[in-house]
NUDO-765700 format. One record per residue (C-alpha): residue number from 1; residue in three letters; x, y, z. Coordinates in nm, 4 decimals. Each point is the difference from the previous one (the first is absolute). Example, Ala and Ser with C-alpha at 12.3 -4.5 7.8 and 13.67 -1.06 7.14 Angstrom:
2
   resi   resn         c1         c2         c3
      1    ALA     1.2300    -0.4500     0.7800
      2    SER     0.1370     0.3440    -0.0660
This chain:
328
   resi   resn         c1         c2         c3
      1    MET     1.0734     2.2604    -0.2944
      2    ALA     0.0157    -0.3370     0.1706
      3    VAL     0.3418    -0.1495     0.0608
      4    THR     0.1163    -0.3535     0.0518
      5    ARG     0.1352    -0.0585     0.3499
      6    PRO     0.1944    -0.3249     0.0232
      7    PHE    -0.0091    -0.2074     0.3126
      8    THR     0.1500    -0.3437     0.0527
      9    LEU    -0.2532    -0.2501     0.1243
     10    TRP     0.2410    -0.2888     0.0093
     11    THR     0.3670    -0.0694     0.0441
     12    GLN     0.1192     0.0060    -0.3618
     13    PRO     0.0625     0.3669    -0.0801
     14    ASN     0.0495    -0.0731    -0.3691
     15    HIS    -0.3722    -0.0704    -0.0282
     16    PRO    -0.1745     0.2803     0.1892
     17    VAL    -0.3754     0.0018     0.0196
     18    ARG    -0.1221     0.3512    -0.0617
     19    ARG    -0.3169     0.1754     0.1047
     20    TRP    -0.1315     0.2957    -0.1973
     21    ASN    -0.0766     0.3087     0.2049
     22    PRO    -0.3177     0.1721    -0.1190
     23    PRO    -0.0316     0.3781     0.0045
     24    PRO    -0.1404     0.1615     0.3162
     25    PRO    -0.3735    -0.0676     0.0265
     26    ILE    -0.2475     0.2664    -0.1001
     27    ALA    -0.2254     0.1114     0.2835
     28    VAL    -0.3588    -0.1154    -0.0533
     29    SER    -0.2865     0.1059     0.2250
     30    SER    -0.2259    -0.2633     0.1510
     31    GLU    -0.2880     0.1435    -0.2030
     32    ASP     0.1889    -0.0570    -0.3265
     33    SER     0.1384    -0.3421     0.0885
     34    PRO    -0.2015    -0.2868    -0.1518
     35    LEU    -0.1819    -0.2306     0.2371
     36    ASN     0.1022    -0.3650     0.0304
     37    PRO    -0.2584    -0.2686     0.0755
     38    GLY     0.1824    -0.0411     0.3296
     39    PRO     0.1294    -0.3129     0.1695
     40    PRO    -0.1435    -0.3327    -0.1102
     41    PRO    -0.2781    -0.1351     0.2241
     42    SER     0.0616    -0.2810     0.2439
     43    LYS    -0.0751    -0.3536    -0.1163
     44    GLU    -0.3041    -0.0089     0.2295
     45    ASN    -0.1426     0.3210    -0.1455
     46    ILE    -0.0465    -0.0849    -0.3672
     47    GLY    -0.3049    -0.0783    -0.2096
     48    VAL    -0.3007    -0.1871     0.1367
     49    ALA     0.1766    -0.0714     0.3298
     50    ALA     0.0386     0.3730     0.0599
     51    VAL    -0.3729     0.0524    -0.0544
     52    MET    -0.0986    -0.2875     0.2267
     53    ASN     0.2241     0.1241     0.2809
     54    ARG    -0.1792     0.3340     0.0187
     55    MET    -0.3311     0.0657     0.1721
     56    PRO    -0.2829     0.1372    -0.2181
     57    GLU    -0.0102     0.3248     0.1941
     58    SER     0.3588     0.0750    -0.1056
     59    MET    -0.0709    -0.0215    -0.3725
     60    ASP     0.0797     0.3667    -0.0426
     61    LYS     0.3602    -0.0825     0.0932
     62    HIS     0.0454    -0.2615    -0.2677
     63    VAL     0.2757     0.0675    -0.2504
     64    THR     0.0860    -0.1526    -0.3355
     65    THR     0.3171    -0.2050     0.0466
     66    ILE     0.0560    -0.1400    -0.3493
     67    PHE     0.2302     0.2821    -0.1103
     68    ALA     0.1866     0.0028     0.3300
     69    GLU     0.0799    -0.3678    -0.0489
     70    PHE     0.2253     0.1056    -0.2882
     71    SER     0.1819     0.2577     0.2137
     72    LEU     0.3758    -0.0360     0.0461
     73    TRP     0.0083     0.2577     0.2767
     74    GLY     0.2613    -0.0914     0.2624
     75    LYS     0.1864    -0.2305    -0.2373
     76    THR     0.3377     0.0227    -0.1721
     77    ALA     0.0505    -0.1337    -0.3512
     78    VAL     0.3074    -0.0598    -0.2117
     79    VAL    -0.0087    -0.0318    -0.3792
     80    THR     0.3034    -0.1148    -0.1960
     81    GLY     0.0252     0.1216    -0.3569
     82    GLY    -0.2158     0.2990     0.0919
     83    ASN     0.2090     0.2723    -0.1583
     84    ARG    -0.2397     0.0158    -0.2949
     85    GLY    -0.2646    -0.2014    -0.1834
     86    LEU    -0.2305    -0.2445     0.1737
     87    GLY     0.2043     0.0013     0.3213
     88    LEU    -0.0368     0.3761     0.0379
     89    GLU    -0.3710    -0.0258    -0.0775
     90    MET    -0.0469    -0.2478     0.2855
     91    ALA     0.2187     0.2043     0.2342
     92    LEU    -0.2207     0.3049    -0.0569
     93    ALA    -0.3130    -0.2059     0.0606
     94    TYR     0.1415    -0.1113     0.3340
     95    VAL     0.0839     0.3583     0.0925
     96    GLU    -0.3561     0.1055    -0.0796
     97    ALA    -0.1321    -0.2910     0.2069
     98    GLY     0.1917     0.1352     0.3001
     99    ALA     0.3231    -0.2015     0.0112
    100    HIS     0.3536     0.1227     0.0597
    101    VAL     0.1646    -0.1221    -0.3204
    102    TYR     0.3589    -0.0790    -0.0925
    103    VAL     0.1152    -0.0663    -0.3539
    104    ILE     0.3158    -0.2005    -0.0633
    105    ASP     0.1591     0.0185    -0.3427
    106    LEU     0.3427    -0.0178    -0.1596
    107    PRO     0.0698     0.3608    -0.1168
    108    LEU     0.1803     0.2191     0.2515
    109    GLU    -0.2336     0.2895    -0.0800
    110    PRO    -0.3758    -0.0519    -0.0405
    111    SER    -0.1692     0.0819    -0.3278
    112    ASP    -0.1774     0.3281    -0.0674
    113    ASP    -0.3282    -0.1914     0.0070
    114    PHE     0.0764    -0.1239     0.3503
    115    LYS     0.0948     0.3467     0.1219
    116    LYS    -0.3275     0.1469    -0.1249
    117    VAL    -0.1962    -0.2773     0.1705
    118    ALA     0.1993     0.0492     0.3211
    119    GLU    -0.0808     0.3711    -0.0012
    120    HIS    -0.3668    -0.0887    -0.0492
    121    ALA     0.0242    -0.2320     0.3014
    122    GLN     0.1278     0.2913     0.2070
    123    LEU    -0.3087     0.2004    -0.0922
    124    LEU    -0.2025    -0.2869     0.1442
    125    ASN     0.2086     0.0152     0.3190
    126    ARG     0.1244    -0.3501    -0.0840
    127    HIS     0.3426    -0.1521    -0.0533
    128    LEU     0.1551    -0.1544    -0.3113
    129    GLU     0.3669    -0.0878     0.0500
    130    TYR     0.2675    -0.1180    -0.2430
    131    ILE     0.2843    -0.2420     0.0728
    132    SER     0.2556    -0.1039    -0.2591
    133    ALA     0.0861    -0.3681     0.0306
    134    ASP     0.0485    -0.3067    -0.2170
    135    ALA    -0.2800    -0.2549     0.0319
    136    THR     0.2450    -0.2781    -0.0899
    137    ASN     0.2401     0.0957     0.2806
    138    GLU    -0.0889    -0.1883     0.3180
    139    GLU     0.1985     0.2256     0.2343
    140    GLU    -0.1460     0.3221    -0.1372
    141    MET    -0.3570    -0.1256     0.0087
    142    ASN     0.0237    -0.1351     0.3542
    143    GLU     0.1497     0.3251     0.1280
    144    ALA    -0.2552     0.2097    -0.1860
    145    MET    -0.2913    -0.2043     0.1369
    146    ARG     0.1349     0.0229     0.3545
    147    PHE     0.0397     0.3773    -0.0390
    148    ILE    -0.3579     0.0614    -0.1126
    149    PRO    -0.1905    -0.0759     0.3251
    150    LYS     0.2595     0.1967     0.1962
    151    HIS    -0.0571     0.3050    -0.2190
    152    SER    -0.3730    -0.0331    -0.0719
    153    ASP    -0.2638     0.1905     0.1931
    154    THR    -0.1732    -0.3295     0.0783
    155    GLY     0.3066    -0.1843     0.1283
    156    SER    -0.1000    -0.3028    -0.2046
    157    LEU     0.0241    -0.1684    -0.3386
    158    ASP    -0.3424    -0.1239    -0.1040
    159    ILE    -0.0096    -0.0208    -0.3810
    160    CYS     0.2621    -0.1044    -0.2533
    161    VAL    -0.0481     0.0162    -0.3763
    162    ALA     0.2723    -0.1684    -0.2057
    163    ALA    -0.0388     0.1781    -0.3327
    164    ALA     0.3609     0.0330    -0.1179
    165    GLY     0.0566    -0.1884    -0.3243
    166    ILE     0.1547     0.0163    -0.3457
    167    MET    -0.1103    -0.1025    -0.3483
    168    GLN     0.2049    -0.1287    -0.2950
    169    ALA    -0.0869    -0.1362    -0.3426
    170    HIS     0.2204    -0.2552    -0.1763
    171    PRO    -0.0754    -0.3007    -0.2224
    172    ALA     0.0600    -0.3122     0.2078
    173    LEU     0.2644    -0.1390    -0.2370
    174    GLU     0.2004     0.3217     0.0268
    175    TYR    -0.0622     0.0929     0.3641
    176    PRO     0.3315     0.0883     0.1736
    177    ILE     0.0173    -0.2199     0.3096
    178    ASP     0.1355     0.2804     0.2185
    179    GLU    -0.2975     0.2163    -0.0968
    180    PHE    -0.2415    -0.2861     0.0705
    181    ARG     0.1554    -0.0423     0.3452
    182    LYS    -0.0269     0.3755     0.0608
    183    VAL    -0.3773    -0.0041    -0.0559
    184    LEU    -0.0456    -0.2916     0.2391
    185    ASP     0.2305     0.1623     0.2547
    186    VAL    -0.1987     0.3251     0.0107
    187    ASN    -0.3504    -0.1354    -0.0528
    188    ILE     0.0173    -0.3074     0.2241
    189    THR     0.3018     0.0175     0.2306
    190    GLY    -0.0471     0.3737     0.0524
    191    VAL    -0.3638    -0.0526     0.0896
    192    PHE     0.0912    -0.2734     0.2477
    193    ILE     0.2735     0.2136     0.1599
    194    THR    -0.2480     0.2877     0.0346
    195    VAL    -0.2709    -0.2144     0.1548
    196    GLN     0.2397    -0.1851     0.2285
    197    ALA     0.1404     0.3275     0.1337
    198    ALA    -0.3452     0.1497     0.0549
    199    ALA    -0.1414    -0.3162     0.1568
    200    ARG     0.2887    -0.0173     0.2459
    201    VAL    -0.0927     0.3466     0.1251
    202    MET    -0.3705    -0.0877     0.0116
    203    HIS     0.0709    -0.3197     0.1942
    204    ALA     0.2055     0.1924     0.2578
    205    GLN    -0.2762     0.2514     0.0768
    206    PRO    -0.2018    -0.0398     0.3230
    207    ASN    -0.3276    -0.0451    -0.1879
    208    VAL     0.0973    -0.2139    -0.2960
    209    SER    -0.2121     0.0721    -0.3067
    210    GLY     0.0498     0.1300    -0.3476
    211    SER    -0.0909    -0.0064    -0.3656
    212    ILE     0.2587    -0.0871    -0.2649
    213    ILE    -0.0900     0.0546    -0.3643
    214    LEU     0.2062    -0.1345    -0.2880
    215    ILE    -0.0371     0.1655    -0.3386
    216    ALA    -0.0137    -0.2878    -0.2453
    217    SER    -0.1544     0.0210    -0.3478
    218    MET    -0.2563    -0.1708    -0.2153
    219    SER     0.3151    -0.1102    -0.1852
    220    GLY     0.0573    -0.2451     0.2833
    221    THR    -0.3245    -0.1732    -0.0959
    222    VAL    -0.0166     0.0387    -0.3799
    223    VAL     0.2526     0.0507    -0.2792
    224    ASN    -0.0047     0.3432    -0.1615
    225    ARG    -0.0726    -0.0555    -0.3655
    226    ASP     0.2718     0.1181    -0.2425
    227    GLN     0.2281     0.1070     0.2879
    228    ASN     0.3394    -0.1614     0.0691
    229    TRP    -0.0214     0.0371     0.3760
    230    VAL     0.1084    -0.3465     0.1105
    231    ALA     0.2118     0.1167     0.2957
    232    TYR    -0.2534     0.2574     0.1199
    233    ASN    -0.2934    -0.2394    -0.0275
    234    THR     0.1950    -0.2733     0.1768
    235    SER     0.0908     0.2381     0.2805
    236    LYS    -0.3602     0.1093     0.0530
    237    ALA    -0.1181    -0.3609     0.0149
    238    GLY     0.2615    -0.0451     0.2714
    239    VAL    -0.1364     0.3006     0.1880
    240    LEU    -0.3452    -0.1603     0.0087
    241    GLN     0.1329    -0.3218     0.1521
    242    LEU     0.2209     0.1977     0.2377
    243    GLY    -0.3081     0.1815     0.1247
    244    ARG    -0.1896    -0.3224     0.0665
    245    ASN     0.2867    -0.1515     0.1965
    246    LEU     0.0539     0.3127     0.2086
    247    ALA    -0.3731     0.0243     0.0685
    248    ALA     0.0105    -0.3519     0.1419
    249    GLU     0.3015     0.0736     0.2209
    250    PHE    -0.0950     0.3471     0.1202
    251    GLY    -0.3772    -0.0476     0.0318
    252    PRO     0.0139    -0.1536     0.3512
    253    LYS     0.1707     0.3211     0.1165
    254    ASP    -0.2793     0.2160    -0.1506
    255    ILE     0.2256     0.1252    -0.2769
    256    ARG    -0.1952    -0.0320    -0.3230
    257    VAL     0.1714    -0.0403    -0.3366
    258    ASN    -0.1863     0.0621    -0.3241
    259    SER     0.0918     0.1056    -0.3526
    260    ILE    -0.1347     0.2308    -0.2671
    261    SER     0.0318    -0.0967    -0.3663
    262    PRO    -0.0442     0.3062    -0.2209
    263    GLY    -0.0783    -0.0357    -0.3663
    264    TYR     0.1094     0.2477    -0.2639
    265    ILE     0.0176     0.3377     0.1764
    266    ARG     0.0910     0.3278    -0.1691
    267    THR     0.2878     0.1160     0.2163
    268    LYS     0.2423     0.2593    -0.1355
    269    LEU     0.2469    -0.2705    -0.1011
    270    VAL    -0.2677    -0.2004    -0.1790
    271    ALA    -0.1396     0.3144    -0.1634
    272    ASP     0.3312     0.0669    -0.1735
    273    GLN    -0.0090    -0.3494    -0.1500
    274    LEU    -0.3639     0.0207    -0.1017
    275    ASP     0.0264     0.3444    -0.1554
    276    GLY     0.2693    -0.1338    -0.2278
    277    ASP    -0.2122    -0.2962    -0.1069
    278    PRO    -0.3712     0.0894    -0.0426
    279    GLY    -0.0725    -0.3544    -0.1129
    280    MET     0.1130    -0.1382     0.3345
    281    MET    -0.2426     0.2298     0.1808
    282    GLY    -0.2840    -0.1457    -0.2044
    283    ARG     0.1084    -0.3601     0.0584
    284    TRP     0.0340     0.0478     0.3735
    285    SER    -0.3327     0.1799     0.0251
    286    ASP    -0.1820    -0.2700    -0.1969
    287    ALA     0.1432    -0.2724     0.2244
    288    ASN    -0.2514     0.0585     0.2813
    289    PRO    -0.3780     0.0476     0.0139
    290    LEU     0.0257     0.3648     0.1059
    291    GLY     0.1749     0.0824    -0.3255
    292    ARG     0.2688     0.2214     0.1536
    293    ILE     0.3119    -0.0191     0.2120
    294    GLY     0.0017     0.1027     0.3627
    295    ARG     0.0849     0.3294     0.1650
    296    PRO     0.2467     0.0146     0.2918
    297    HIS    -0.2609     0.1298     0.2451
    298    GLU    -0.2121    -0.3108    -0.0590
    299    LEU     0.2285    -0.1955     0.2349
    300    ARG    -0.0581     0.2383     0.2901
    301    GLY    -0.3171    -0.1602     0.1289
    302    VAL     0.1251    -0.3567     0.0154
    303    ALA     0.3341     0.1126     0.1470
    304    VAL    -0.1715     0.1856     0.2853
    305    TRP    -0.2459    -0.2843     0.0549
    306    LEU     0.2768    -0.2595     0.0372
    307    ALA     0.1951     0.2292     0.2336
    308    SER    -0.2971     0.0802     0.2222
    309    ASN    -0.2130    -0.1845     0.2530
    310    ALA    -0.2719    -0.0265    -0.2644
    311    SER     0.1877    -0.3018    -0.1411
    312    SER     0.0784    -0.1586     0.3371
    313    PHE    -0.0991    -0.3538    -0.1135
    314    CYS     0.1786     0.0194    -0.3366
    315    ASN     0.3258    -0.1946     0.0067
    316    GLY     0.1927    -0.1810    -0.2729
    317    ALA    -0.2144     0.1504    -0.2755
    318    ASP     0.0952     0.1489    -0.3346
    319    VAL    -0.2213     0.2826    -0.1236
    320    ILE     0.0158     0.0329    -0.3782
    321    VAL    -0.0696     0.3548    -0.1188
    322    SER     0.0077    -0.0430    -0.3764
    323    GLY    -0.3356     0.1094    -0.1372
    324    GLY    -0.0807    -0.3686    -0.0480
    325    HIS     0.3031    -0.0831    -0.2170
    326    THR     0.0485    -0.3401     0.1625
    327    ILE    -0.3580    -0.1250    -0.0424
    328    TRP     0.0468    -0.0713    -0.3719
């Protein structure tokens, strides 16, 4: 059984950052290990340019590069809030795309879901690590981000997904101010602390580049009908503007910042709420042209695209994944 091994990453011992130690890896033969698309192609060896640069007599050596452009081989990614839910779904996608992945979340011990996914990563001969840290604590996040490239197989930090967030529901007239502040602190300040810490590491690397992805919400663009989510919706609108500003500042250094705005997605937490209110499931499903809510795996594609070289000219964008909820 996996145990939690504490280690202090910064000078305040009362707030140790802890890294979960996975069980010993299971030996997998090269024949049984899944193939990865390999390293992404060079910028000069993609698409039409790649065809034009080859002589006709070498046509038999042509390869299809489109899938390799989505490869994260040789990259290290960090996902906050990845202990379960959408964050864990994206972390697994990055593992499958070839990255060395670190998850940062608040619990000292990772969830059973995480442990099962981490064991699956071992069968792929890949790495999924867990670090316990508070996304709203500047010292912890800076020390954790500095630790990652020192520990990673790649010696770098290339991708950061800020997915940690909380949700509350209160009527505006009765909203406790301390609770309102808590939502903004986690969902906006925590996101900024995460991105700032990751970007500092990216800026200090010899070859400065990176992809930072903020997990916003369609609730930052529209108001959720019949839901008293004023603090949450306000925080996600702030995340969208935060992403645009950071994209403008970091873009000249080849660090791209984009956001993903999920719609209604059936995570385990949402499923508990929906199962207790069948009428809500119908209302949410009818609110978009597809007539259903989303599944967690339906964020995998856009998350890998934004992290990879396939989206190399995408900066300052918000990708809404809502089944079309916001078009009405």
